[in-house]
C-alpha positions in Angstrom: 0.0 0.0 0.0 1.5 3.3 -1.0 0.8 6.3 1.4 0.2 9.6 -0.3 2.7 12.4 0.4 1.4 15.0 2.8 3.2 17.7 4.6 3.5 16.3 8.2 4.3 19.6 9.9 0.8 21.0 9.1 -0.6 18.7 11.7 -0.5 19.5 15.5 -2.2 18.4 18.6 -5.5 20.1 19.2 -4.9 20.3 22.9 -1.2 21.2 23.4 -0.3 22.3 19.9 2.7 19.9 19.7 3.7 19.3 16.0 3.2 15.8 14.5 6.9 15.4 14.0 8.0 16.7 17.5 9.6 14.3 19.9 7.0 12.7 22.1 4.2 12.6 19.7 2.6 9.2 19.8 2.0 7.3 16.5 -0.2 4.3 15.7 2.0 1.2 16.5 4.9 3.5 17.1 5.4 4.2 13.4 5.1 7.7 12.0 4.0 6.3 8.6 0.8 4.9 10.3 -0.3 8.3 11.5 -1.4 9.5 14.9 -2.4 7.2 17.6 -5.2 9.4 18.9 -7.6 11.7 17.1 -11.0 13.2 17.3 -13.4 15.0 15.0 -11.4 18.3 15.9 -8.1 16.9 14.8 -5.0 14.9 16.1 -4.0 14.4 19.6 -0.4 13.7 20.6 -0.7 11.5 23.8 -3.0 9.6 26.1 -2.9 12.6 28.4 -4.1 15.0 25.7 -6.7 12.5 24.6 -8.0 12.5 28.3 -7.8 16.3 28.5 -9.7 16.6 25.2 -12.4 14.3 26.3 -12.8 16.2 29.6 -12.8 19.5 27.9 -15.5 18.5 25.5 -17.6 17.0 28.2 -17.5 20.3 30.2 -18.4 22.2 27.0 -21.2 19.8 26.1 -19.6 19.3 22.6 -18.7 15.7 22.9 -20.1 13.7 20.0 
């Protein structure tokens, strides 16, 4: 399977703004080619902590889908 070329620096965590290529960003199966390990309808999330923070924020706002 060939992955289409995309500019990876355009992606960042919607909670902490960490860029997709920064150290500490979690990838699916630990492989950057597989994309982010966490995401939502608002964008990508860099870590389990940001995923939890995102869930809690969306719950408070009443915007959880």
